[in-house]
C-alpha positions as a Markdown table, in Angstrom:
| # | Residue | x | y | z |
|---|---|---|---|---|
| 1 | Met | 101.5 | 99.4 | 84.0 |
| 2 | Lys | 100.0 | 96.1 | 86.1 |
| 3 | Ala | 96.6 | 97.6 | 86.6 |
| 4 | Leu | 94.7 | 100.2 | 85.6 |
| 5 | Ile | 92.4 | 102.2 | 88.3 |
| 6 | Phe | 89.3 | 104.2 | 87.3 |
| 7 | Asp | 88.0 | 107.0 | 89.5 |
| 8 | Cys | 83.9 | 106.3 | 90.0 |
| 9 | Asp | 82.2 | 110.1 | 89.5 |
| 10 | Gly | 83.2 | 112.3 | 86.5 |
| 11 | Val | 84.8 | 109.7 | 85.0 |
| 12 | Ile | 82.7 | 106.0 | 84.4 |
| 13 | Val | 79.5 | 108.6 | 85.0 |
| 14 | Asp | 78.9 | 112.4 | 84.9 |
| 15 | Thr | 77.4 | 112.1 | 88.2 |
| 16 | Glu | 77.0 | 115.7 | 89.0 |
| 17 | Lys | 75.3 | 116.5 | 85.5 |
| 18 | Asp | 73.4 | 113.8 | 84.9 |
| 19 | Gly | 72.6 | 112.5 | 88.2 |
| 20 | His | 72.8 | 114.9 | 91.4 |
| 21 | Arg | 71.7 | 117.6 | 89.7 |
| 22 | Val | 69.1 | 115.9 | 87.7 |
| 23 | Ala | 68.0 | 114.2 | 91.1 |
| 24 | Phe | 68.1 | 117.5 | 92.5 |
| 25 | Asn | 65.1 | 119.2 | 90.2 |
| 26 | Arg | 63.2 | 116.3 | 90.4 |
| 27 | Ala | 62.6 | 116.5 | 94.2 |
| 28 | Phe | 61.9 | 120.3 | 93.0 |
| 29 | Ala | 59.7 | 119.3 | 90.9 |
| 30 | Ala | 58.0 | 116.3 | 93.3 |
| 31 | Arg | 57.2 | 119.8 | 96.1 |
| 32 | Lys | 55.9 | 121.1 | 93.2 |
| 33 | Met | 58.6 | 123.9 | 94.0 |
| 34 | Asp | 59.5 | 127.0 | 91.4 |
| 35 | Ala | 63.1 | 125.9 | 91.1 |
| 36 | His | 65.4 | 124.2 | 88.3 |
| 37 | Trp | 68.8 | 123.8 | 88.0 |
| 38 | Ser | 70.4 | 124.6 | 84.9 |
| 39 | Val | 73.5 | 122.7 | 83.9 |
| 40 | Glu | 75.1 | 125.8 | 84.1 |
| 41 | Leu | 73.4 | 127.3 | 87.6 |
| 42 | Tyr | 74.8 | 124.3 | 88.8 |
| 43 | Gly | 78.9 | 124.1 | 87.7 |
| 44 | Glu | 78.0 | 127.6 | 90.1 |
| 45 | Leu | 76.3 | 125.5 | 92.6 |
| 46 | Leu | 79.0 | 123.2 | 93.2 |
| 47 | Lys | 81.5 | 125.8 | 94.3 |
| 48 | Ile | 79.4 | 125.9 | 97.8 |
| 49 | Ala | 80.3 | 122.4 | 98.9 |
| 50 | Gly | 77.6 | 120.0 | 100.2 |
| 51 | Gly | 74.8 | 119.0 | 98.6 |
| 52 | Lys | 72.1 | 120.6 | 101.6 |
| 53 | Glu | 74.4 | 123.6 | 101.3 |
| 54 | Arg | 74.0 | 124.0 | 98.3 |
| 55 | Met | 70.0 | 124.6 | 98.8 |
| 56 | Arg | 70.5 | 126.7 | 101.8 |
| 57 | His | 72.4 | 129.3 | 99.3 |
| 58 | Tyr | 70.0 | 129.3 | 96.6 |
| 59 | Phe | 66.7 | 129.4 | 98.9 |
| 60 | Ala | 68.6 | 132.6 | 100.7 |
| 61 | Ala | 69.5 | 134.2 | 97.2 |
| 62 | Asn | 65.8 | 133.0 | 95.7 |
| 63 | Gly | 63.1 | 133.4 | 98.4 |
| 64 | Trp | 62.1 | 130.2 | 100.4 |
| 65 | Pro | 59.4 | 128.0 | 99.1 |
| 66 | Glu | 55.8 | 128.3 | 101.7 |
| 67 | Gly | 55.9 | 125.8 | 104.3 |
| 68 | Ala | 59.7 | 126.2 | 104.7 |
| 69 | Gln | 59.0 | 128.0 | 108.3 |
| 70 | Asp | 61.3 | 125.4 | 109.8 |
| 71 | Arg | 64.4 | 126.1 | 107.5 |
| 72 | Asp | 66.5 | 123.2 | 109.2 |
| 73 | Glu | 64.2 | 120.8 | 109.1 |
| 74 | Phe | 63.0 | 121.6 | 105.0 |
| 75 | Ile | 66.4 | 121.9 | 103.9 |
| 76 | Lys | 67.0 | 117.8 | 105.6 |
| 77 | Glu | 63.6 | 116.8 | 104.2 |
| 78 | Met | 64.7 | 117.4 | 100.7 |
| 79 | His | 68.1 | 116.4 | 100.8 |
| 80 | Lys | 66.8 | 113.1 | 101.6 |
| 81 | Leu | 64.1 | 112.5 | 98.9 |
| 82 | Lys | 67.2 | 114.2 | 96.6 |
| 83 | Thr | 69.2 | 111.0 | 97.9 |
| 84 | Asp | 66.4 | 109.3 | 97.1 |
| 85 | Leu | 65.6 | 109.9 | 93.9 |
| 86 | Phe | 69.4 | 109.8 | 93.0 |
| 87 | Met | 69.5 | 106.7 | 94.2 |
| 88 | Glu | 66.7 | 105.9 | 91.6 |
| 89 | Ile | 68.2 | 106.7 | 89.1 |
| 90 | Val | 71.2 | 104.6 | 89.2 |
| 91 | Ala | 69.8 | 101.8 | 90.0 |
| 92 | Ser | 67.3 | 102.4 | 87.0 |
| 93 | Gly | 70.2 | 102.2 | 84.7 |
| 94 | Glu | 69.3 | 105.8 | 83.3 |
| 95 | Leu | 72.6 | 107.4 | 84.1 |
| 96 | Pro | 74.8 | 107.2 | 81.0 |
| 97 | Leu | 78.2 | 106.2 | 80.9 |
| 98 | Arg | 81.0 | 108.8 | 80.2 |
| 99 | Pro | 82.5 | 107.9 | 76.4 |
| 100 | Gly | 84.6 | 105.4 | 76.0 |
| 101 | Val | 84.2 | 103.8 | 79.1 |
| 102 | Lys | 82.8 | 100.2 | 78.0 |
| 103 | Arg | 85.7 | 100.2 | 75.4 |
| 104 | Leu | 88.8 | 100.6 | 77.9 |
| 105 | Val | 87.2 | 98.6 | 80.2 |
| 106 | Asp | 86.7 | 95.8 | 77.9 |
| 107 | Glu | 90.3 | 96.1 | 75.8 |
| 108 | Ala | 91.4 | 95.6 | 79.6 |
| 109 | Ile | 89.4 | 92.3 | 80.2 |
| 110 | Ser | 91.0 | 91.0 | 76.6 |
| 111 | Asp | 94.6 | 91.9 | 77.7 |
| 112 | Gly | 94.1 | 90.5 | 81.3 |
| 113 | Met | 94.8 | 93.5 | 82.8 |
| 114 | Thr | 94.0 | 94.3 | 86.4 |
| 115 | Met | 91.3 | 96.6 | 87.3 |
| 116 | Ala | 89.9 | 98.1 | 90.5 |
| 117 | Ile | 87.7 | 101.3 | 91.1 |
| 118 | Cys | 88.5 | 103.7 | 94.0 |
| 119 | Thr | 86.0 | 106.8 | 95.1 |
| 120 | Thr | 85.4 | 107.7 | 98.3 |
| 121 | Ser | 81.8 | 108.5 | 97.0 |
| 122 | Asn | 78.2 | 106.1 | 98.2 |
| 123 | Glu | 79.4 | 102.5 | 98.0 |
| 124 | Arg | 75.7 | 101.4 | 97.3 |
| 125 | Ala | 75.6 | 103.9 | 94.2 |
| 126 | Val | 79.1 | 103.0 | 93.2 |
| 127 | Asn | 78.0 | 99.4 | 93.4 |
| 128 | Met | 75.2 | 99.8 | 91.2 |
| 129 | Val | 76.9 | 102.3 | 88.8 |
| 130 | Ala | 79.0 | 99.4 | 87.8 |
| 131 | Asp | 75.8 | 96.7 | 88.1 |
| 132 | Lys | 73.4 | 98.4 | 86.1 |
| 133 | Met | 75.9 | 100.3 | 83.7 |
| 134 | Leu | 78.8 | 98.3 | 82.9 |
| 135 | Gly | 77.0 | 94.8 | 83.7 |
| 136 | Ala | 77.7 | 92.2 | 85.9 |
| 137 | Glu | 80.3 | 90.3 | 83.6 |
| 138 | Arg | 82.2 | 93.0 | 83.6 |
| 139 | Lys | 81.5 | 94.2 | 87.0 |
| 140 | Ala | 82.9 | 90.9 | 87.9 |
| 141 | Lys | 86.3 | 91.6 | 86.1 |
| 142 | Phe | 87.2 | 94.7 | 88.7 |
| 143 | Ala | 89.7 | 93.0 | 91.3 |
| 144 | Glu | 88.7 | 95.5 | 93.4 |
| 145 | Ile | 85.9 | 98.0 | 94.1 |
| 146 | Leu | 86.8 | 100.4 | 97.0 |
| 147 | Ala | 84.6 | 103.1 | 97.6 |
| 148 | Gly | 82.9 | 104.8 | 101.0 |
| 149 | Asp | 84.1 | 104.9 | 103.9 |
| 150 | Val | 86.9 | 101.8 | 103.2 |
| 151 | Val | 89.4 | 104.7 | 104.3 |
| 152 | Ser | 89.5 | 108.0 | 106.2 |
| 153 | Lys | 90.5 | 110.4 | 104.7 |
| 154 | Lys | 88.9 | 112.0 | 101.0 |
| 155 | Lys | 91.3 | 112.5 | 98.3 |
| 156 | Pro | 93.4 | 115.0 | 97.8 |
| 157 | Asp | 94.9 | 112.7 | 100.4 |
| 158 | Pro | 96.2 | 109.5 | 98.8 |
| 159 | Glu | 95.1 | 106.8 | 101.4 |
| 160 | Ile | 92.9 | 105.3 | 99.2 |
| 161 | Tyr | 94.8 | 104.6 | 96.5 |
| 162 | Asn | 97.7 | 103.6 | 98.7 |
| 163 | Leu | 95.0 | 101.2 | 99.7 |
| 164 | Ala | 94.0 | 99.5 | 96.4 |
| 165 | Ala | 98.0 | 99.3 | 95.6 |
| 166 | Ser | 98.0 | 97.2 | 99.0 |
| 167 | Arg | 94.9 | 94.9 | 98.4 |
| 168 | Leu | 96.2 | 94.6 | 95.0 |
| 169 | Asn | 99.9 | 93.8 | 95.8 |
| 170 | Leu | 101.3 | 96.1 | 93.7 |
| 171 | Ala | 103.9 | 99.0 | 94.0 |
| 172 | Gly | 102.4 | 102.5 | 92.7 |
| 173 | Gly | 104.2 | 103.3 | 89.8 |
| 174 | Glu | 102.6 | 100.3 | 88.2 |
| 175 | Cys | 99.3 | 101.2 | 88.5 |
| 176 | Val | 97.4 | 103.6 | 86.0 |
| 177 | Val | 95.1 | 105.9 | 87.7 |
| 178 | Ile | 92.1 | 107.3 | 85.5 |
| 179 | Glu | 91.0 | 110.5 | 87.1 |
| 180 | Asp | 88.2 | 113.6 | 86.2 |
| 181 | Ser | 89.1 | 116.4 | 88.9 |
| 182 | Arg | 92.3 | 118.1 | 90.5 |
| 183 | Asn | 91.5 | 116.0 | 94.4 |
| 184 | Gly | 92.1 | 113.4 | 92.2 |
| 185 | Leu | 95.1 | 113.7 | 90.4 |
| 186 | Leu | 96.5 | 114.7 | 93.9 |
| 187 | Ala | 96.0 | 111.8 | 94.8 |
| 188 | Ala | 96.9 | 109.6 | 92.6 |
| 189 | Lys | 100.4 | 111.6 | 92.3 |
| 190 | Ala | 100.9 | 111.3 | 96.1 |
| 191 | Ala | 100.4 | 107.4 | 95.7 |
| 192 | Gly | 103.5 | 107.5 | 93.4 |
| 193 | Met | 101.0 | 106.4 | 90.5 |
| 194 | Val | 101.0 | 107.1 | 86.9 |
| 195 | Cys | 97.8 | 109.6 | 86.2 |
| 196 | Val | 95.8 | 110.3 | 83.3 |
| 197 | Val | 92.9 | 113.1 | 83.5 |
| 198 | Thr | 89.8 | 113.0 | 81.5 |
| 199 | Thr | 87.8 | 115.9 | 82.4 |
| 200 | Ser | 84.1 | 116.3 | 83.1 |
| 201 | Ser | 81.4 | 119.1 | 82.8 |
| 202 | Tyr | 82.7 | 120.3 | 86.0 |
| 203 | Thr | 86.5 | 120.0 | 85.7 |
| 204 | Ala | 87.6 | 120.8 | 82.9 |
| 205 | Gly | 89.2 | 125.1 | 84.1 |
| 206 | Glu | 91.0 | 122.5 | 86.9 |
| 207 | Asp | 94.7 | 122.7 | 87.0 |
| 208 | Phe | 96.1 | 119.8 | 86.3 |
| 209 | Ser | 99.7 | 120.5 | 85.3 |
| 210 | Glu | 101.0 | 117.6 | 87.5 |
| 211 | Ala | 98.9 | 115.2 | 85.3 |
| 212 | Asp | 100.5 | 112.8 | 83.1 |
| 213 | Ala | 98.0 | 112.7 | 80.4 |
| 214 | Val | 95.1 | 115.1 | 79.9 |
| 215 | Phe | 92.0 | 114.6 | 77.7 |
| 216 | Ala | 88.4 | 115.8 | 77.4 |
| 217 | Glu | 87.0 | 112.3 | 77.1 |
| 218 | Leu | 87.9 | 108.4 | 76.5 |
| 219 | Gly | 86.1 | 109.0 | 73.2 |
| 220 | His | 83.5 | 105.5 | 72.0 |
| 221 | Asp | 86.0 | 105.8 | 68.8 |
| 222 | Ala | 89.2 | 102.7 | 70.0 |
| 223 | Arg | 90.6 | 104.5 | 66.4 |
| 224 | Thr | 90.1 | 108.2 | 67.8 |
| 225 | Gly | 90.1 | 107.5 | 71.8 |
| 226 | Val | 92.1 | 106.9 | 74.6 |
| 227 | Thr | 93.6 | 102.9 | 74.1 |
| 228 | Leu | 94.5 | 100.8 | 76.8 |
| 229 | Asp | 98.0 | 100.6 | 74.3 |
| 230 | Gln | 98.4 | 104.4 | 74.6 |
| 231 | Leu | 98.2 | 104.0 | 78.4 |
| 232 | Lys | 100.6 | 101.6 | 78.6 |
| 233 | Ala | 103.3 | 104.3 | 76.1 |
| 234 | Ile | 102.4 | 106.9 | 79.0 |
| 235 | Ala | 103.1 | 104.3 | 81.5 |
| 236 | Arg | 106.4 | 103.9 | 80.7 |
């Protein structure tokens, strides 16, 4: 093991539950709408790909708000407001780190382990997560933060992880990836990497049979959580 690579959404932060869901609810409240997406409801809505499509499905089933005569324009406006509110949540630093992330990053820094973040999510949001939640000193220790449209194909395609290996000048088998979703797992394995899964709020029921190990979380306590030494042993 020569590199530790983190996915962002669902691994460093539980972006869907604590970020996007909250931003949708704040957008509804800002427009004085009688709509609120609980953790459970949002889990069901996530089966529909795309935030605009989720809103369209929800309002079609529960009734459109007054003033939504032009539904396409309404959805477009609401999604823009939601995105702005999500960026405010990230910028404020209120999006909590998942348990054990900071501890494991500190272990890797102390060990001199090469680290990277690989995600096709919004580049600005990912960099703000690293800045605000991990802190500037920790962020500076990451050799690569690959995000946004840096690749043309999203996970489960391995392009993002192949690019990481190339940038780090390492073979896939020298890298350990921490993912939370089946698509991320498949991308890492297709790149020849060791993949450890830490399930997030909405991925616990997915199939992780190809994973090298699966954990509910990394854990704040090194005595009971996932450690760097444990990851090295899994890689061996």
